[in-house]
CHARMM-style PDB file with segment names, atoms N, HN, CA, C and O in Angstrom:
ATOM      1  N   MET     1     110.812 113.475 104.049  1.00  0.00      PROA
ATOM      2  CA  MET     1     109.994 111.974 104.242  1.00  0.00      PROA
ATOM      3  C   MET     1     108.964 111.395 103.207  1.00  0.00      PROA
ATOM      4  O   MET     1     108.265 112.090 102.470  1.00  0.00      PROA
ATOM      5  N   ASP     2     108.967 110.463 103.241  1.00  0.00      PROA
ATOM      6  HN  ASP     2     109.535 109.898 103.840  1.00  0.00      PROA
ATOM      7  CA  ASP     2     108.718 109.994 101.862  1.00  0.00      PROA
ATOM      8  C   ASP     2     108.040 108.296 102.711  1.00  0.00      PROA
ATOM      9  O   ASP     2     108.468 108.001 103.828  1.00  0.00      PROA
ATOM     10  N   PHE     3     106.812 107.199 101.856  1.00  0.00      PROA
ATOM     11  HN  PHE     3     106.464 107.438 100.949  1.00  0.00      PROA
ATOM     12  CA  PHE     3     106.256 106.653 102.763  1.00  0.00      PROA
ATOM     13  C   PHE     3     106.528 105.550 101.386  1.00  0.00      PROA
ATOM     14  O   PHE     3     106.577 105.889 100.204  1.00  0.00      PROA
ATOM     15  N   GLU     4     106.716 103.846 102.069  1.00  0.00      PROA
ATOM     16  HN  GLU     4     106.675 103.571 103.029  1.00  0.00      PROA
ATOM     17  CA  GLU     4     106.748 102.783 101.558  1.00  0.00      PROA
ATOM     18  C   GLU     4     105.811 101.831 102.009  1.00  0.00      PROA
ATOM     19  O   GLU     4     105.576 102.059 103.196  1.00  0.00      PROA
ATOM     20  N   TYR     5     105.284 101.036 101.662  1.00  0.00      PROA
ATOM     21  HN  TYR     5     105.475 100.851 100.698  1.00  0.00      PROA
ATOM     22  CA  TYR     5     104.218 100.132 101.590  1.00  0.00      PROA
ATOM     23  C   TYR     5     104.472  98.962 102.089  1.00  0.00      PROA
ATOM     24  O   TYR     5     104.710  98.450 100.995  1.00  0.00      PROA
ATOM     25  N   ALA     6     104.647  97.971 102.935  1.00  0.00      PROA
ATOM     26  HN  ALA     6     104.453  98.386 103.824  1.00  0.00      PROA
ATOM     27  CA  ALA     6     104.515  96.485 102.845  1.00  0.00      PROA
ATOM     28  C   ALA     6     103.498  96.051 102.881  1.00  0.00      PROA
ATOM     29  O   ALA     6     103.287  95.547 103.984  1.00  0.00      PROA
ATOM     30  N   GLU     7     102.047  95.904 101.685  1.00  0.00      PROA
ATOM     31  HN  GLU     7     102.218  96.313 100.789  1.00  0.00      PROA
ATOM     32  CA  GLU     7     101.135  95.615 101.935  1.00  0.00      PROA
ATOM     33  C   GLU     7     100.967  96.451 102.046  1.00  0.00      PROA
ATOM     34  O   GLU     7     101.538  97.362 101.446  1.00  0.00      PROA
ATOM     35  N   ASP     8      99.425  96.664 103.510  1.00  0.00      PROA
ATOM     36  HN  ASP     8      98.961  95.924 103.997  1.00  0.00      PROA
ATOM     37  CA  ASP     8      98.969  97.552 103.738  1.00  0.00      PROA
ATOM     38  C   ASP     8      99.383  98.533 105.198  1.00  0.00      PROA
ATOM     39  O   ASP     8      99.005  99.638 105.587  1.00  0.00      PROA
ATOM     40  N   VAL     9     100.052  97.818 105.577  1.00  0.00      PROA
ATOM     41  HN  VAL     9     100.359  96.920 105.261  1.00  0.00      PROA
ATOM     42  CA  VAL     9     100.965  98.975 106.465  1.00  0.00      PROA
ATOM     43  C   VAL     9     102.191  99.831 105.669  1.00  0.00      PROA
ATOM     44  O   VAL     9     103.215  99.263 105.290  1.00  0.00      PROA
ATOM     45  N   GLU    10     101.934 101.328 105.461  1.00  0.00      PROA
ATOM     46  HN  GLU    10     101.102 101.789 105.769  1.00  0.00      PROA
ATOM     47  CA  GLU    10     102.270 101.948 105.756  1.00  0.00      PROA
ATOM     48  C   GLU    10     103.814 102.616 106.433  1.00  0.00      PROA
ATOM     49  O   GLU    10     104.065 102.524 107.635  1.00  0.00      PROA
ATOM     50  N   ILE    11     104.608 103.177 105.592  1.00  0.00      PROA
ATOM     51  HN  ILE    11     104.404 103.251 104.616  1.00  0.00      PROA
ATOM     52  CA  ILE    11     106.561 102.724 107.072  1.00  0.00      PROA
ATOM     53  C   ILE    11     107.015 104.253 105.974  1.00  0.00      PROA
ATOM     54  O   ILE    11     107.488 104.422 104.851  1.00  0.00      PROA
ATOM     55  N   ASP    12     106.487 105.194 107.208  1.00  0.00      PROA
ATOM     56  HN  ASP    12     106.102 105.057 108.121  1.00  0.00      PROA
ATOM     57  CA  ASP    12     107.509 106.630 107.754  1.00  0.00      PROA
ATOM     58  C   ASP    12     108.968 106.400 107.254  1.00  0.00      PROA
ATOM     59  O   ASP    12     109.561 105.442 107.750  1.00  0.00      PROA
ATOM     60  N   VAL    13     109.597 107.137 106.362  1.00  0.00      PROA
ATOM     61  HN  VAL    13     109.116 107.916 105.959  1.00  0.00      PROA
ATOM     62  CA  VAL    13     110.761 106.683 106.115  1.00  0.00      PROA
ATOM     63  C   VAL    13     111.206 108.615 105.407  1.00  0.00      PROA
ATOM     64  O   VAL    13     110.816 109.494 104.639  1.00  0.00      PROA
ATOM     65  N   CYS    14     112.443 108.197 106.565  1.00  0.00      PROA
ATOM     66  HN  CYS    14     112.760 107.483 107.189  1.00  0.00      PROA
ATOM     67  CA  CYS    14     113.827 109.423 105.714  1.00  0.00      PROA
ATOM     68  C   CYS    14     114.546 109.532 105.019  1.00  0.00      PROA
ATOM     69  O   CYS    14     115.525 108.842 105.300  1.00  0.00      PROA
ATOM     70  N   LEU    15     114.673 110.192 103.958  1.00  0.00      PROA
ATOM     71  HN  LEU    15     113.877 110.753 103.730  1.00  0.00      PROA
ATOM     72  CA  LEU    15     115.500 110.543 102.806  1.00  0.00      PROA
ATOM     73  C   LEU    15     116.300 111.434 103.526  1.00  0.00      PROA
ATOM     74  O   LEU    15     116.080 111.082 104.685  1.00  0.00      PROA
ATOM     75  N   ASN    16     116.642 111.838 103.546  1.00  0.00      PROA
ATOM     76  HN  ASN    16     116.821 112.123 102.604  1.00  0.00      PROA
ATOM     77  CA  ASN    16     118.281 112.118 104.256  1.00  0.00      PROA
ATOM     78  C   ASN    16     118.787 110.939 105.385  1.00  0.00      PROA
ATOM     79  O   ASN    16     119.661 110.284 104.817  1.00  0.00      PROA
ATOM     80  N   SER    17     118.653 110.620 106.240  1.00  0.00      PROA
ATOM     81  HN  SER    17     117.943 111.152 106.701  1.00  0.00      PROA
ATOM     82  CA  SER    17     119.299 109.667 106.911  1.00  0.00      PROA
ATOM     83  C   SER    17     118.426 108.013 107.159  1.00  0.00      PROA
ATOM     84  O   SER    17     118.630 107.220 108.078  1.00  0.00      PROA
ATOM     85  N   ASN    18     117.580 107.894 106.170  1.00  0.00      PROA
ATOM     86  HN  ASN    18     117.415 108.538 105.424  1.00  0.00      PROA
ATOM     87  CA  ASN    18     117.416 106.737 105.806  1.00  0.00      PROA
ATOM     88  C   ASN    18     116.903 106.000 106.525  1.00  0.00      PROA
ATOM     89  O   ASN    18     116.957 104.791 106.299  1.00  0.00      PROA
ATOM     90  N   GLY    19     116.027 106.680 107.980  1.00  0.00      PROA
ATOM     91  HN  GLY    19     115.983 107.662 108.163  1.00  0.00      PROA
ATOM     92  CA  GLY    19     115.330 105.816 108.583  1.00  0.00      PROA
ATOM     93  C   GLY    19     113.822 105.782 108.939  1.00  0.00      PROA
ATOM     94  O   GLY    19     112.962 106.663 108.946  1.00  0.00      PROA
ATOM     95  N   ALA    20     113.797 104.402 109.243  1.00  0.00      PROA
ATOM     96  HN  ALA    20     114.495 103.686 109.237  1.00  0.00      PROA
ATOM     97  CA  ALA    20     112.244 104.271 109.289  1.00  0.00      PROA
ATOM     98  C   ALA    20     111.465 104.013 110.403  1.00  0.00      PROA
ATOM     99  O   ALA    20     111.781 103.112 111.181  1.00  0.00      PROA
ATOM    100  N   TRP    21     109.980 105.051 110.655  1.00  0.00      PROA
ATOM    101  HN  TRP    21     109.724 105.782 110.023  1.00  0.00      PROA
ATOM    102  CA  TRP    21     108.976 104.318 111.380  1.00  0.00      PROA
ATOM    103  C   TRP    21     108.196 104.125 111.726  1.00  0.00      PROA
ATOM    104  O   TRP    21     108.315 104.721 112.796  1.00  0.00      PROA
ATOM    105  N   LEU    22     107.560 103.834 111.744  1.00  0.00      PROA
ATOM    106  HN  LEU    22     107.463 103.349 110.875  1.00  0.00      PROA
ATOM    107  CA  LEU    22     105.946 102.671 112.239  1.00  0.00      PROA
ATOM    108  C   LEU    22     104.777 102.809 113.125  1.00  0.00      PROA
ATOM    109  O   LEU    22     104.303 101.889 113.791  1.00  0.00      PROA
ATOM    110  N   ASP    23     104.341 104.028 113.087  1.00  0.00      PROA
ATOM    111  HN  ASP    23     104.726 104.775 112.545  1.00  0.00      PROA
ATOM    112  CA  ASP    23     102.977 103.588 114.359  1.00  0.00      PROA
ATOM    113  C   ASP    23     103.206 102.716 114.810  1.00  0.00      PROA
ATOM    114  O   ASP    23     103.821 101.650 114.812  1.00  0.00      PROA
ATOM    115  N   TYR    24     101.958 103.970 115.659  1.00  0.00      PROA
ATOM    116  HN  TYR    24     101.458 104.836 115.657  1.00  0.00      PROA
ATOM    117  CA  TYR    24     101.325 102.551 116.819  1.00  0.00      PROA
ATOM    118  C   TYR    24     100.913 101.211 115.917  1.00  0.00      PROA
ATOM    119  O   TYR    24     100.221 101.424 114.922  1.00  0.00      PROA
ATOM    120  N   GLY    25     101.429  99.413 116.313  1.00  0.00      PROA
ATOM    121  HN  GLY    25     101.992  99.240 117.122  1.00  0.00      PROA
ATOM    122  CA  GLY    25     100.363  98.695 116.508  1.00  0.00      PROA
ATOM    123  C   GLY    25     101.149  97.977 115.169  1.00  0.00      PROA
ATOM    124  O   GLY    25     101.206  96.748 115.222  1.00  0.00      PROA
ATOM    125  N   GLU    26     101.963  98.853 113.577  1.00  0.00      PROA
ATOM    126  HN  GLU    26     101.917  99.850 113.534  1.00  0.00      PROA
ATOM    127  CA  GLU    26     101.852  98.562 112.415  1.00  0.00      PROA
ATOM    128  C   GLU    26     103.486  97.532 113.078  1.00  0.00      PROA
ATOM    129  O   GLU    26     103.672  96.316 113.135  1.00  0.00      PROA
ATOM    130  N   LEU    27     103.639  97.733 113.146  1.00  0.00      PROA
ATOM    131  HN  LEU    27     103.488  98.720 113.099  1.00  0.00      PROA
ATOM    132  CA  LEU    27     105.498  96.058 113.335  1.00  0.00      PROA
ATOM    133  C   LEU    27     104.233  94.989 114.240  1.00  0.00      PROA
ATOM    134  O   LEU    27     104.558  93.888 114.685  1.00  0.00      PROA
ATOM    135  N   GLU    28     103.311  95.355 114.336  1.00  0.00      PROA
ATOM    136  HN  GLU    28     103.047  96.249 113.974  1.00  0.00      PROA
ATOM    137  CA  GLU    28     102.815  94.404 115.801  1.00  0.00      PROA
ATOM    138  C   GLU    28     102.627  93.290 113.766  1.00  0.00      PROA
ATOM    139  O   GLU    28     103.146  92.346 113.171  1.00  0.00      PROA
ATOM    140  N   ARG    29     101.410  94.464 113.555  1.00  0.00      PROA
ATOM    141  HN  ARG    29     100.989  95.231 114.039  1.00  0.00      PROA
ATOM    142  CA  ARG    29     100.828  93.665 111.397  1.00  0.00      PROA
ATOM    143  C   ARG    29     101.786  93.500 111.457  1.00  0.00      PROA
ATOM    144  O   ARG    29     101.977  92.409 111.995  1.00  0.00      PROA
ATOM    145  N   LEU    30     103.095  94.219 111.069  1.00  0.00      PROA
ATOM    146  HN  LEU    30     102.940  95.105 110.632  1.00  0.00      PROA
ATOM    147  CA  LEU    30     104.179  93.204 109.680  1.00  0.00      PROA
ATOM    148  C   LEU    30     104.717  92.038 110.128  1.00  0.00      PROA
ATOM    149  O   LEU    30     105.318  91.193 109.464  1.00  0.00      PROA
ATOM    150  N   LYS    31     104.381  92.036 111.698  1.00  0.00      PROA
ATOM    151  HN  LYS    31     103.893  92.723 112.237  1.00  0.00      PROA
ATOM    152  CA  LYS    31     105.749  89.830 111.813  1.00  0.00      PROA
ATOM    153  C   LYS    31     103.675  88.967 111.927  1.00  0.00      PROA
ATOM    154  O   LYS    31     103.439  87.801 111.611  1.00  0.00      PROA
ATOM    155  N   ASP    32     102.888  89.698 112.296  1.00  0.00      PROA
ATOM    156  HN  ASP    32     103.080  90.645 112.553  1.00  0.00      PROA
ATOM    157  CA  ASP    32     100.837  89.016 111.619  1.00  0.00      PROA
ATOM    158  C   ASP    32     101.938  88.577 110.182  1.00  0.00      PROA
ATOM    159  O   ASP    32     102.134  87.390 109.920  1.00  0.00      PROA
ATOM    160  N   LYS    33     102.254  89.131 109.771  1.00  0.00      PROA
ATOM    161  HN  LYS    33     102.094  90.095 109.983  1.00  0.00      PROA
ATOM    162  CA  LYS    33     102.249  89.075 108.227  1.00  0.00      PROA
ATOM    163  C   LYS    33     103.070  88.492 107.745  1.00  0.00      PROA
ATOM    164  O   LYS    33     102.873  87.918 106.674  1.00  0.00      PROA
ATOM    165  N   SER    34     103.987  88.459 108.237  1.00  0.00      PROA
ATOM    166  HN  SER    34     104.148  88.924 109.107  1.00  0.00      PROA
ATOM    167  CA  SER    34     105.742  87.568 108.251  1.00  0.00      PROA
ATOM    168  C   SER    34     105.678  85.701 108.711  1.00  0.00      PROA
ATOM    169  O   SER    34     106.182  84.636 108.354  1.00  0.00      PROA
ATOM    170  N   GLU    35     104.837  86.165 109.578  1.00  0.00      PROA
ATOM    171  HN  GLU    35     104.427  87.030 109.867  1.00  0.00      PROA
ATOM    172  CA  GLU    35     103.833  84.956 110.475  1.00  0.00      PROA
ATOM    173  C   GLU    35     103.095  83.709 109.175  1.00  0.00      PROA
ATOM    174  O   GLU    35     103.437  82.634 108.684  1.00  0.00      PROA
ATOM    175  N   ALA    36     101.985  84.624 109.065  1.00  0.00      PROA
ATOM    176  HN  ALA    36     101.707  85.497 109.464  1.00  0.00      PROA
ATOM    177  CA  ALA    36     101.328  84.078 107.795  1.00  0.00      PROA
ATOM    178  C   ALA    36     102.504  83.338 106.938  1.00  0.00      PROA
ATOM    179  O   ALA    36     102.649  82.118 106.867  1.00  0.00      PROA
ATOM    180  N   GLY    37     103.321  84.332 106.297  1.00  0.00      PROA
ATOM    181  HN  GLY    37     103.203  85.324 106.355  1.00  0.00      PROA
ATOM    182  CA  GLY    37     103.910  83.904 105.320  1.00  0.00      PROA
ATOM    183  C   GLY    37     103.464  84.457 103.535  1.00  0.00      PROA
ATOM    184  O   GLY    37     102.357  84.992 103.607  1.00  0.00      PROA
ATOM    185  N   TYR    38     103.733  84.465 102.775  1.00  0.00      PROA
ATOM    186  HN  TYR    38     104.632  84.031 102.716  1.00  0.00      PROA
ATOM    187  CA  TYR    38     103.523  84.977 101.411  1.00  0.00      PROA
ATOM    188  C   TYR    38     104.037  83.924 100.296  1.00  0.00      PROA
ATOM    189  O   TYR    38     105.128  83.439  99.997  1.00  0.00      PROA
ATOM    190  N   THR    39     102.717  83.813  99.836  1.00  0.00      PROA
ATOM    191  HN  THR    39     101.831  84.207 100.079  1.00  0.00      PROA
ATOM    192  CA  THR    39     103.113  82.517  98.772  1.00  0.00      PROA
ATOM    193  C   THR    39     102.613  82.791  97.178  1.00  0.00      PROA
ATOM    194  O   THR    39     101.921  83.806  97.263  1.00  0.00      PROA
ATOM    195  N   GLY    40     102.634  82.476  96.147  1.00  0.00      PROA
ATOM    196  HN  GLY    40     103.197  81.652  96.077  1.00  0.00      PROA
ATOM    197  CA  GLY    40     102.174  82.534  94.043  1.00  0.00      PROA
ATOM    198  C   GLY    40     103.610  83.614  94.762  1.00  0.00      PROA
ATOM    199  O   GLY    40     104.645  83.580  95.428  1.00  0.00      PROA
ATOM    200  N   ASP    41     102.317  84.828  93.714  1.00  0.00      PROA
ATOM    201  HN  ASP    41     101.476  84.856  93.173  1.00  0.00      PROA
ATOM    202  CA  ASP    41     102.017  86.184  93.234  1.00  0.00      PROA
ATOM    203  C   ASP    41     102.319  87.101  94.568  1.00  0.00      PROA
ATOM    204  O   ASP    41     101.789  88.210  94.501  1.00  0.00      PROA
ATOM    205  N   LYS    42     102.836  86.926  95.393  1.00  0.00      PROA
ATOM    206  HN  LYS    42     103.266  86.025  95.448  1.00  0.00      PROA
ATOM    207  CA  LYS    42     103.364  88.062  96.631  1.00  0.00      PROA
ATOM    208  C   LYS    42     104.465  88.049  96.776  1.00  0.00      PROA
ATOM    209  O   LYS    42     105.370  88.864  96.956  1.00  0.00      PROA
ATOM    210  N   ASP    43     104.279  86.522  96.638  1.00  0.00      PROA
ATOM    211  HN  ASP    43     103.543  85.860  96.491  1.00  0.00      PROA
ATOM    212  CA  ASP    43     106.322  86.770  96.714  1.00  0.00      PROA
ATOM    213  C   ASP    43     107.048  87.924  95.951  1.00  0.00      PROA
ATOM    214  O   ASP    43     107.674  88.920  96.311  1.00  0.00      PROA
ATOM    215  N   ALA    44     106.733  87.421  94.847  1.00  0.00      PROA
ATOM    216  HN  ALA    44     106.224  86.611  94.555  1.00  0.00      PROA
ATOM    217  CA  ALA    44     107.568  88.489  94.119  1.00  0.00      PROA
ATOM    218  C   ALA    44     107.120  89.703  93.486  1.00  0.00      PROA
ATOM    219  O   ALA    44     107.936  90.310  92.791  1.00  0.00      PROA
ATOM    220  N   LYS    45     105.607  90.284  93.656  1.00  0.00      PROA
ATOM    221  HN  LYS    45     104.944  89.792  94.221  1.00  0.00      PROA
ATOM    222  CA  LYS    45     105.256  91.229  93.888  1.00  0.00      PROA
ATOM    223  C   LYS    45     106.235  92.240  95.680  1.00  0.00      PROA
ATOM    224  O   LYS    45     106.580  93.212  96.353  1.00  0.00      PROA
ATOM    225  N   ALA    46     106.148  91.180  95.455  1.00  0.00      PROA
ATOM    226  HN  ALA    46     105.868  90.391  94.908  1.00  0.00      PROA
ATOM    227  CA  ALA    46     107.522  91.490  97.610  1.00  0.00      PROA
ATOM    228  C   ALA    46     108.696  91.993  96.730  1.00  0.00      PROA
ATOM    229  O   ALA    46     109.056  92.982  96.091  1.00  0.00      PROA
ATOM    230  N   VAL    47     108.939  91.209  96.941  1.00  0.00      PROA
ATOM    231  HN  VAL    47     108.647  90.406  97.460  1.00  0.00      PROA
ATOM    232  CA  VAL    47     110.611  91.564  96.050  1.00  0.00      PROA
ATOM    233  C   VAL    47     110.435  92.507  94.959  1.00  0.00      PROA
ATOM    234  O   VAL    47     111.292  93.263  94.500  1.00  0.00      PROA
ATOM    235  N   GLU    48     109.136  92.366  94.570  1.00  0.00      PROA
ATOM    236  HN  GLU    48     108.441  91.752  94.943  1.00  0.00      PROA
ATOM    237  CA  GLU    48     109.400  93.671  93.055  1.00  0.00      PROA
ATOM    238  C   GLU    48     109.971  95.357  94.419  1.00  0.00      PROA
ATOM    239  O   GLU    48     110.909  96.147  94.516  1.00  0.00      PROA
ATOM    240  N   GLU    49     108.798  95.087  95.078  1.00  0.00      PROA
ATOM    241  HN  GLU    49     108.036  94.444  95.000  1.00  0.00      PROA
ATOM    242  CA  GLU    49     108.219  96.380  95.634  1.00  0.00      PROA
ATOM    243  C   GLU    49     109.915  96.710  96.144  1.00  0.00      PROA
ATOM    244  O   GLU    49     110.498  97.761  95.881  1.00  0.00      PROA
ATOM    245  N   TRP    50     110.399  95.781  96.767  1.00  0.00      PROA
ATOM    246  HN  TRP    50     109.925  94.927  96.981  1.00  0.00      PROA
ATOM    247  CA  TRP    50     111.755  95.487  97.379  1.00  0.00      PROA
ATOM    248  C   TRP    50     112.843  96.406  97.167  1.00  0.00      PROA
ATOM    249  O   TRP    50     113.564  97.123  97.861  1.00  0.00      PROA
ATOM    250  N   GLU    51     112.687  96.107  95.897  1.00  0.00      PROA
ATOM    251  HN  GLU    51     112.102  95.525  95.333  1.00  0.00      PROA
ATOM    252  CA  GLU    51     113.288  96.263  95.067  1.00  0.00      PROA
ATOM    253  C   GLU    51     113.450  97.354  94.698  1.00  0.00      PROA
ATOM    254  O   GLU    51     114.465  97.952  95.054  1.00  0.00      PROA
ATOM    255  N   GLU    52     112.512  97.960  93.874  1.00  0.00      PROA
ATOM    256  HN  GLU    52     111.687  97.474  93.585  1.00  0.00      PROA
ATOM    257  CA  GLU    52     112.158  99.443  93.477  1.00  0.00      PROA
ATOM    258  C   GLU    52     112.113 100.721  94.419  1.00  0.00      PROA
ATOM    259  O   GLU    52     111.978 101.854  93.957  1.00  0.00      PROA
ATOM    260  N   MET    53     112.298 100.315  96.480  1.00  0.00      PROA
ATOM    261  HN  MET    53     112.408  99.395  96.856  1.00  0.00      PROA
ATOM    262  CA  MET    53     112.742 101.164  97.266  1.00  0.00      PROA
ATOM    263  C   MET    53     113.848 101.363  97.196  1.00  0.00      PROA
ATOM    264  O   MET    53     114.408 102.448  97.353  1.00  0.00      PROA
ATOM    265  N   MET    54     114.434 100.104  96.890  1.00  0.00      PROA
ATOM    266  HN  MET    54     113.979  99.222  96.762  1.00  0.00      PROA
ATOM    267  CA  MET    54     116.028 100.618  97.070  1.00  0.00      PROA
ATOM    268  C   MET    54     116.588 101.434  95.684  1.00  0.00      PROA
ATOM    269  O   MET    54     117.505 102.243  95.828  1.00  0.00      PROA
ATOM    270  N   ALA    55     116.293 101.312  95.003  1.00  0.00      PROA
ATOM    271  HN  ALA    55     115.548 100.655  94.886  1.00  0.00      PROA
ATOM    272  CA  ALA    55     116.109 101.448  94.299  1.00  0.00      PROA
ATOM    273  C   ALA    55     116.314 102.696  94.150  1.00  0.00      PROA
ATOM    274  O   ALA    55     117.276 103.342  93.734  1.00  0.00      PROA
ATOM    275  N   LYS    56     114.962 103.057  94.664  1.00  0.00      PROA
ATOM    276  HN  LYS    56     114.181 102.533  95.002  1.00  0.00      PROA
ATOM    277  CA  LYS    56     114.844 104.242  95.102  1.00  0.00      PROA
ATOM    278  C   LYS    56     115.943 105.408  96.123  1.00  0.00      PROA
ATOM    279  O   LYS    56     116.425 106.515  95.888  1.00  0.00      PROA
ATOM    280  N   ARG    57     116.000 104.359  97.448  1.00  0.00      PROA
ATOM    281  HN  ARG    57     115.609 103.459  97.639  1.00  0.00      PROA
ATOM    282  CA  ARG    57     116.596 104.990  97.880  1.00  0.00      PROA
ATOM    283  C   ARG    57     118.440 105.410  96.875  1.00  0.00      PROA
ATOM    284  O   ARG    57     119.122 106.423  96.720  1.00  0.00      PROA
ATOM    285  N   ARG    58     118.531 104.078  96.482  1.00  0.00      PROA
ATOM    286  HN  ARG    58     117.977 103.255  96.608  1.00  0.00      PROA
ATOM    287  CA  ARG    58     120.223 105.053  96.363  1.00  0.00      PROA
ATOM    288  C   ARG    58     120.366 105.775  95.007  1.00  0.00      PROA
ATOM    289  O   ARG    58     121.483 105.957  94.522  1.00  0.00      PROA
ATOM    290  N   ARG    59     118.704 106.381  94.104  1.00  0.00      PROA
ATOM    291  HN  ARG    59     117.797 106.233  94.498  1.00  0.00      PROA
ATOM    292  CA  ARG    59     118.984 106.934  93.367  1.00  0.00      PROA
ATOM    293  C   ARG    59     119.044 108.634  94.247  1.00  0.00      PROA
ATOM    294  O   ARG    59     119.744 109.555  93.827  1.00  0.00      PROA
ATOM    295  N   ASN    60     118.069 108.744  95.617  1.00  0.00      PROA
ATOM    296  HN  ASN    60     117.500 107.996  95.959  1.00  0.00      PROA
ATOM    297  CA  ASN    60     118.067 109.435  96.245  1.00  0.00      PROA
ATOM    298  C   ASN    60     119.447 109.916  97.030  1.00  0.00      PROA
ATOM    299  O   ASN    60     119.702 111.120  96.994  1.00  0.00      PROA
ATOM    300  N   GLU    61     120.301 109.072  97.702  1.00  0.00      PROA
ATOM    301  HN  GLU    61     120.094 108.094  97.731  1.00  0.00      PROA
ATOM    302  CA  GLU    61     121.716 108.967  98.101  1.00  0.00      PROA
ATOM    303  C   GLU    61     122.622 109.733  96.586  1.00  0.00      PROA
ATOM    304  O   GLU    61     123.396 110.686  96.688  1.00  0.00      PROA
ATOM    305  N   LEU    62     122.265 109.020  95.254  1.00  0.00      PROA
ATOM    306  HN  LEU    62     121.637 108.246  95.171  1.00  0.00      PROA
ATOM    307  CA  LEU    62     123.571 109.535  94.577  1.00  0.00      PROA
ATOM    308  C   LEU    62     123.504 110.419  94.249  1.00  0.00      PROA
ATOM    309  O   LEU    62     124.541 111.054  94.059  1.00  0.00      PROA
ATOM    310  N   ASN    63     121.987 111.109  93.931  1.00  0.00      PROA
ATOM    311  HN  ASN    63     121.144 110.593  94.086  1.00  0.00      PROA
ATOM    312  CA  ASN    63     122.073 112.809  94.058  1.00  0.00      PROA
ATOM    313  C   ASN    63     122.299 113.516  94.853  1.00  0.00      PROA
ATOM    314  O   ASN    63     122.986 114.537  94.869  1.00  0.00      PROA
ATOM    315  N   SER    64     121.724 113.016  95.592  1.00  0.00      PROA
ATOM    316  HN  SER    64     121.166 112.186  95.579  1.00  0.00      PROA
ATOM    317  CA  SER    64     121.990 114.032  97.526  1.00  0.00      PROA
ATOM    318  C   SER    64     123.857 114.194  97.787  1.00  0.00      PROA
ATOM    319  O   SER    64     124.321 115.123  98.447  1.00  0.00      PROA
ATOM    320  N   LEU    65     124.892 112.910  97.013  1.00  0.00      PROA
ATOM    321  HN  LEU    65     124.515 112.155  96.477  1.00  0.00      PROA
ATOM    322  CA  LEU    65     126.139 113.128  97.539  1.00  0.00      PROA
ATOM    323  C   LEU    65     126.005 113.934  95.823  1.00  0.00      PROA
ATOM    324  O   LEU    65     125.139 114.804  95.916  1.00  0.00      PROA
ATOM    325  N   LEU    66     126.470 113.898  94.667  1.00  0.00      PROA
ATOM    326  HN  LEU    66     127.173 113.191  94.592  1.00  0.00      PROA
ATOM    327  CA  LEU    66     126.079 115.004  93.633  1.00  0.00      PROA
ATOM    328  C   LEU    66     125.808 115.612  93.743  1.00  0.00      PROA
ATOM    329  O   LEU    66     126.054 116.218  92.700  1.00  0.00      PROA
ATOM    330  N   GLY    67     125.055 116.540  94.662  1.00  0.00      PROA
ATOM    331  HN  GLY    67     124.856 116.048  95.509  1.00  0.00      PROA
ATOM    332  CA  GLY    67     124.667 117.850  94.905  1.00  0.00      PROA
ATOM    333  C   GLY    67     125.640 118.319  96.014  1.00  0.00      PROA
ATOM    334  O   GLY    67     126.226 119.398  95.940  1.00  0.00      PROA
ATOM    335  N   ARG    68     125.785 117.447  97.056  1.00  0.00      PROA
ATOM    336  HN  ARG    68     125.308 116.570  97.116  1.00  0.00      PROA
ATOM    337  CA  ARG    68     127.167 118.064  97.620  1.00  0.00      PROA
ATOM    338  C   ARG    68     128.498 118.213  97.258  1.00  0.00      PROA
ATOM    339  O   ARG    68     129.258 118.901  97.939  1.00  0.00      PROA
ATOM    340  N   LEU    69     128.906 117.556  96.111  1.00  0.00      PROA
ATOM    341  HN  LEU    69     128.289 116.997  95.557  1.00  0.00      PROA
ATOM    342  CA  LEU    69     130.169 117.878  95.490  1.00  0.00      PROA
ATOM    343  C   LEU    69     129.940 120.135  94.438  1.00  0.00      PROA
ATOM    344  O   LEU    69     130.464 121.246  94.347  1.00  0.00      PROA
ATOM    345  N   ILE    70     128.675 119.207  93.962  1.00  0.00      PROA
ATOM    346  HN  ILE    70     128.249 118.306  94.036  1.00  0.00      PROA
ATOM    347  CA  ILE    70     128.907 120.449  93.094  1.00  0.00      PROA
ATOM    348  C   ILE    70     128.676 121.511  94.103  1.00  0.00      PROA
ATOM    349  OT1 ILE    70     128.772 122.696  93.785  1.00  0.00      PROA
TER     350      ILE     70
END
């Protein structure tokens, strides 16, 4: 398991199955943040965080695949 963050909301992520879990109330907090919108630097920061999270997942998936092949 690993943790990713969207602002102050912690998202539990399984690196093996790419599943994601939210604790009670976190989905509502994410919806509120989405409806409120992001402006300026927060947009750029959110995009950067998303890209970093996806790059980390791709690295983990590639490492897992290579491990199975070896």
